[in-house]
C-alpha positions, -999 to 999 in steps of 0.1 A, spaced: 36 -285 757 2 -269 763 16 -235 754 30 -249 722 -4 -264 713 -21 -231 721 3 -212 700 -3 -236 670 -40 -233 675 -38 -196 674 -18 -197 642 -44 -220 627 -72 -196 637 -54 -166 621 -46 -185 589 -81 -199 585 -96 -165 590 -72 -150 565 -80 -176 539 -117 -169 543 -112 -131 541 -85 -128 515 -88 -159 494 -126 -164 495 -127 -198 511 -163 -199 522 -165 -231 544 -150 -232 579 -138 -268 575 -121 -261 542 -103 -231 557 -92 -251 587 -78 -280 566 -60 -256 543 -46 -237 573 -33 -269 589 -17 -280 557 1 -247 552 13 -243 588 18 -279 599 24 -295 565 -2 -321 574 -37 -326 586 -46 -327 623 -76 -336 644 -69 -307 668 -85 -280 648 -99 -248 661 -137 -243 664 -158 -225 639 -166 -199 666 -129 -191 671 -124 -186 634 -157 -166 631 -145 -142 658 -111 -138 642 -127 -132 608 -150 -106 623 -120 -87 639 -101 -89 606 -130 -75 587 -135 -47 612 -98 -38 610 -99 -34 572 -135 -23 566 -150 -12 599 -169 20 587 -179 4 554 -193 -27 571 -214 -5 595 -231 11 566 -235 -23 549 -250 -38 580 -277 -11 581 -285 -16 545 -287 -54 549 -310 -51 579 -333 -27 561 -335 -51 532 -341 -80 556 -369 -60 572 -386 -53 538 -384 -89 528 -397 -101 561 -427 -77 560 -435 -90 525 -433 -126 537 -452 -120 570 -476 -149 564 -447 -173 565 -435 -161 599 -399 -152 588 -371 -151 613 -337 -135 608 -306 -155 618 -269 -153 612 -245 -124 608 -271 -98 599 -288 -106 631 -257 -106 653 -241 -77 635 -210 -96 625 -212 -92 588 -183 -93 565 -176 -91 528 -197 -118 511 -223 -121 540 -258 -129 530 -292 -124 547 -304 -157 562 -341 -161 569 -360 -191 582 -396 -192 569 -423 -216 579 -449 -232 556 -464 -266 549 -468 -257 512 -438 -249 491 -461 -242 462 -478 -214 482 -445 -198 490 -434 -200 454 -467 -185 442 -461 -156 467 -426 -150 454 -438 -150 418 -467 -126 426 -441 -103 441 -421 -107 408 -390 -116 428 -363 -135 409 -353 -166 428 -337 -201 425 -345 -232 445 -321 -259 458 -326 -291 477 -299 -298 503 -292 -330 523 -277 -326 558 -274 -348 589 -301 -341 615 -301 -361 647 -277 -385 631 -300 -391 600 -299 -376 565 -326 -350 560 -336 -330 529 -342 -293 533 -353 -267 507 -335 -234 503 -346 -205 481 -322 -178 470 -336 -144 463 -317 -121 439 -314 -87 456 -286 -61 460 -276 -84 489 -283 -121 485 -311 -135 506 -314 -172 515 -347 -186 527 -345 -219 547 -379 -235 546 -393 -254 576 -427 -269 585 -450 -246 604 -449 -267 635 -411 -261 638 -414 -224 644 -406 -229 681 -378 -254 675 -344 -238 678 -315 -256 662 -279 -251 673 -255 -228 655 -227 -245 635 -204 -217 646 -207 -218 684 -230 -247 692 -255 -224 710 -292 -223 702 -298 -201 671 -312 -167 679 -341 -159 656 -354 -123 652 -389 -115 641 -396 -85 619 -407 -64 650 -375 -74 669 -354 -65 639 -370 -31 637 -363 -25 674 -327 -36 668 -323 -12 639 -338 17 658 -314 11 688 -282 3 670 -285 26 639 -305 54 654 -291 82 632 -292 62 600 -327 51 608 -339 87 614 -324 97 580 -339 67 563 -375 74 575 -373 112 570 
């Protein structure tokens, strides 16, 4: 019985990852529900975790686009570094797939920035002549609805800024993918990462 459940779970993981990779489903929950309907013909509470699907999706992306994604990762990290250096006064921190290296087609650059004045941040972006859009998002935090502001920068690779109060810079939330504390990289740590993981590309870039 357990083996059968494990086999079904594995099928759900593969189908959910395929849906995200091939059909552009961008939310884990949507992918899981569609996978369950296609494989089981019904919904189930016994769905795989986001982390299982993320790992399968990464492996699928590597199989089809490994070399291309390596170059893309370097370019995204360089762009992230440039943006972070420009936004230094807002203590930017890199999170997500560009930080972990598990980028795929459609990945964006996720940055946390810290300020008590949204107006100051917007003035900074406008002074830099960066095109951007702003969106208010409601999510559940500690069981209560909370409003967060996100800013989307229009670059060769999309950049999303999640805005937090300055006093939350040492507060680490948990990842929706694996439930672990989110790893945040400062600009200096990102530079070290690039130099270590992309040494040849970095030498060529700075030459």
